DRENLUMZA-42034 format. One record per residue (C-alpha): x, y, z; residue in three letters; residue number from 1. Coordinates in pm, whole numbers, plus 50000, padded with zeros to 5 digits. Each point is the difference from the previous one (the first is absolute). Layout:
N
NODE     u     v     w residu num
NODE     X     Y     Z    ALA NUM
...
//
This chain:
214
NODE     u     v     w residu num
NODE 52209 51005 49565    MET   1
NODE 50129 49922 50350    SER   2
NODE 50079 49653 50124    ARG   3
NODE 49696 50010 50229    SER   4
NODE 49774 50085 49701    SER   5
NODE 50142 49707 49805    ILE   6
NODE 49949 49764 50292    ASP   7
NODE 49643 50118 50049    PHE   8
NODE 49921 49956 49629    ALA   9
NODE 50131 49644 50039    SER  10
NODE 49762 49943 50294    LEU  11
NODE 49703 50114 49795    LEU  12
NODE 50108 49774 49711    CYS  13
NODE 50027 49709 50238    SER  14
NODE 49648 50066 50133    ARG  15
NODE 49863 50024 49645    LEU  16
NODE 50166 49675 49892    CYS  17
NODE 49877 49822 50315    HIS  18
NODE 49639 50101 49931    ASP  19
NODE 50020 49908 49631    LEU  20
NODE 50166 49661 50059    LEU  21
NODE 49674 49821 50084    SER  22
NODE 49783 50103 49699    PRO  23
NODE 50289 49977 49754    VAL  24
NODE 50097 49656 50141    GLY  25
NODE 49639 49890 49960    ALA  26
NODE 50015 50108 49636    LEU  27
NODE 50308 49789 49944    ASN  28
NODE 49847 49698 50174    ASN  29
NODE 49675 50038 49808    GLY  30
NODE 50178 50007 49666    ILE  31
NODE 50190 49681 50090    GLU  32
NODE 49678 49827 50104    LEU  33
NODE 49822 50114 49686    LEU  34
NODE 50275 49856 49782    ALA  35
NODE 49954 49652 50154    ASP  36
NODE 49621 50005 50042    GLU  37
NODE 49771 49851 49733    HIS  38
NODE 49667 49983 50182    ASP  39
NODE 49780 50286 49864    PRO  40
NODE 49852 50086 50342    GLU  41
NODE 50337 50008 50170    MET  42
NODE 50146 50212 49718    ARG  43
NODE 49711 50244 50043    ALA  44
NODE 50071 50016 50373    ARG  45
NODE 50371 50059 49932    CYS  46
NODE 49911 50288 49768    LEU  47
NODE 49778 50150 50272    GLU  48
NODE 50285 49983 50250    LEU  49
NODE 50238 50152 49747    LEU  50
NODE 49760 50288 49942    ALA  51
NODE 49965 50059 50376    GLU  52
NODE 50378 50001 50049    SER  53
NODE 50055 50232 49704    ALA  54
NODE 49735 50241 50134    ARG  55
NODE 50154 49994 50349    ALA  56
NODE 50346 50068 49858    SER  57
NODE 49876 50291 49789    ALA  58
NODE 49810 50148 50297    ASN  59
NODE 50302 49982 50224    LYS  60
NODE 50222 50162 49735    LEU  61
NODE 49749 50281 49951    LYS  62
NODE 49985 50062 50373    PHE  63
NODE 50375 49993 50056    PHE  64
NODE 50063 50224 49700    ARG  65
NODE 49799 50274 50176    LEU  66
NODE 50102 49916 50359    ALA  67
NODE 50374 49951 49945    PHE  68
NODE 50084 50124 49652    GLY  69
NODE 50044 50344 49846    ALA  70
NODE 49661 49984 49823    ALA  71
NODE 50155 50216 49732    GLY  72
NODE 49696 50012 49780    GLY  73
NODE 49797 50188 50259    PHE  74
NODE 50201 50321 50050    GLY  75
NODE 50007 50166 50342    ASP  76
NODE 49639 49904 50079    ALA  77
NODE 49831 49660 49972    VAL  78
NODE 49636 49937 49918    ASP  79
NODE 49846 49855 50318    THR  80
NODE 49796 49760 49783    ARG  81
NODE 50328 49832 49909    GLU  82
NODE 50079 49949 50369    ALA  83
NODE 49652 49865 50068    ARG  84
NODE 50024 49759 49708    SER  85
NODE 50340 49879 50123    ALA  86
NODE 49869 49933 50352    ILE  87
NODE 49690 49826 49868    GLU  88
NODE 50217 49781 49778    GLY  89
NODE 50224 49903 50288    LEU  90
NODE 49741 49933 50268    PHE  91
NODE 49657 49992 49838    GLY  92
NODE 50032 49701 49767    GLN  93
NODE 49956 49717 50252    ASP  94
NODE 49716 50178 50189    LYS  95
NODE 50162 49934 50339    ARG  96
NODE 50045 50369 50058    ILE  97
NODE 49719 50254 49959    GLN  98
NODE 50131 50334 49881    LEU  99
NODE 49875 50346 50087    GLY 100
NODE 50122 50301 49803    TRP 101
NODE 49967 50350 50147    MET 102
NODE 50228 50206 49780    VAL 103
NODE 49817 50285 49827    SER 104
NODE 50297 50181 49841    ASP 105
NODE 50040 49912 49629    PRO 106
NODE 50380 50000 50034    SER 107
NODE 50267 50006 50271    MET 108
NODE 50373 50076 50003    PRO 109
NODE 50207 49696 49908    LYS 110
NODE 50162 49979 50343    GLY 111
NODE 49663 49999 50178    GLU 112
NODE 49871 49731 49764    ILE 113
NODE 50300 49783 50091    LYS 114
NODE 49928 50052 50371    ILE 115
NODE 49633 49909 49950    LEU 116
NODE 50082 49687 49802    LEU 117
NODE 50265 49875 50241    ASN 118
NODE 49779 50061 50304    LEU 119
NODE 49726 49804 49820    ALA 120
NODE 50248 49720 49927    LEU 121
NODE 50106 49977 50365    ILE 122
NODE 49646 50015 50137    ALA 123
NODE 49869 49753 49742    GLY 124
NODE 50277 49749 50078    ASP 125
NODE 49908 50031 50371    ALA 126
NODE 49650 49860 49922    LEU 127
NODE 50118 49641 50004    VAL 128
NODE 49643 49862 49999    ARG 129
NODE 49846 50272 49790    GLY 130
NODE 49782 50287 50117    GLY 131
NODE 49943 50358 49900    ARG 132
NODE 50250 50254 49873    LEU 133
NODE 49899 50366 49985    ASP 134
NODE 50221 50260 49829    ILE 135
NODE 49948 50373 50037    GLY 136
NODE 50193 50314 49906    ALA 137
NODE 49925 50370 50008    GLU 138
NODE 50214 50311 50021    GLY 139
NODE 50327 49823 50078    GLY 140
NODE 49836 49763 50254    GLU 141
NODE 50028 49632 49905    ILE 142
NODE 49827 49735 50211    VAL 143
NODE 49976 49625 49945    VAL 144
NODE 49780 49795 50237    ARG 145
NODE 50000 49618 50012    ALA 146
NODE 49755 49789 50198    GLU 147
NODE 49968 49624 50000    GLY 148
NODE 49971 49680 50207    PRO 149
NODE 50379 49962 50023    ARG 150
NODE 50221 50303 49971    LEU 151
NODE 50380 49963 50015    VAL 152
NODE 50240 50291 49956    LEU 153
NODE 50359 49893 50035    ASP 154
NODE 50170 50221 50261    PRO 155
NODE 50285 50044 49751    GLU 156
NODE 49763 50171 49757    LEU 157
NODE 49858 50232 50264    ARG 158
NODE 50351 50095 50113    THR 159
NODE 50102 50077 49643    ALA 160
NODE 49684 50201 49934    LEU 161
NODE 50068 50221 50301    LEU 162
NODE 50368 50044 49909    GLY 163
NODE 50121 49818 50309    GLN 164
NODE 50207 49744 49805    ALA 165
NODE 50358 50058 49890    THR 166
NODE 50038 49992 49622    PRO 167
NODE 50249 49712 50017    ASP 168
NODE 49743 49785 50185    ALA 169
NODE 49720 50040 49747    VAL 170
NODE 49912 49674 49822    THR 171
NODE 49824 49950 49663    PRO 172
NODE 49678 49927 50188    ARG 173
NODE 50016 50339 50175    ALA 174
NODE 50118 50195 49693    ALA 175
NODE 49650 50137 49915    PRO 176
NODE 49962 50124 50357    ALA 177
NODE 50338 50171 49992    TRP 178
NODE 49913 50154 49664    LEU 179
NODE 49688 50156 50154    VAL 180
NODE 50204 50146 50283    HIS 181
NODE 50271 50130 49765    ALA 182
NODE 49752 50161 49760    LEU 183
NODE 49796 50163 50278    ALA 184
NODE 50312 50133 50169    THR 185
NODE 50136 50136 49672    GLU 186
NODE 49673 50192 49950    MET 187
NODE 50003 50138 50355    GLY 188
NODE 49726 49768 50123    GLY 189
NODE 49966 49720 50250    ASP 190
NODE 49850 49650 50029    VAL 191
NODE 49769 49849 50258    GLN 192
NODE 49922 49634 50070    ALA 193
NODE 49774 49835 50255    SER 194
NODE 50101 49662 50145    ASP 195
NODE 49693 49815 49870    GLY 196
NODE 49940 49842 50340    ALA 197
NODE 49624 50065 49991    ASP 198
NODE 49954 49831 49662    GLY 199
NODE 50019 50330 49812    VAL 200
NODE 50319 50131 49845    LEU 201
NODE 50026 50364 49902    VAL 202
NODE 50298 50132 49801    LEU 203
NODE 50031 50359 49893    GLY 204
NODE 50224 50276 49877    ALA 205
NODE 49978 50379 50017    ARG 206
NODE 50165 50191 49719    ILE 207
NODE 50019 50379 50021    PRO 208
NODE 49874 50195 49702    ALA 209
NODE 50274 50115 49764    GLN 210
NODE 50144 50327 50123    GLY 211
NODE 49868 49946 50353    SER 212
NODE 50220 50081 50293    ASP 213
NODE 49858 49691 50178    GLY 214
//
């Protein structure tokens, strides 16, 4: 493994740890509160909060396993129902984001699944006040559309998505965007990203069919 690969793996680990810090920290705080609380109603509320934090942690781990990890149990292709479940777990639990799923293929190549999941992650994070997130894929075309009352895409993420950032300048926050660019490039494809200025953000990738001359 090259030095750049090791550094990039570290960026992804940093992003994962950052996103897990809040729910895992809430678990720790809830356990401490529960140990000192004797009121039955408050103990019941603590247990509810612990369950919510545990569920959020598990959902994030499931998502990141597919989006960042090797997903070794799935072979070369991944069941698209797994991807849908991971996205619903990450964004659908608090009901702030309405999800639309327009993926008809029963399975997709592992690399394309990673692109789809990371584009969904970026677009979902851009919906800072909630909204709608639509995910579609067909024949190597992957499109994620986000629409909401306040849409914010960090220019750093857009630059990384389009491959306009230097590898040394990529931060943990932009690691998923750089991963999308790297995977698409490796497969002979490209990435597109609107600026979201009109309240609608569209992210996409085109991946040539295997054996295609492009």
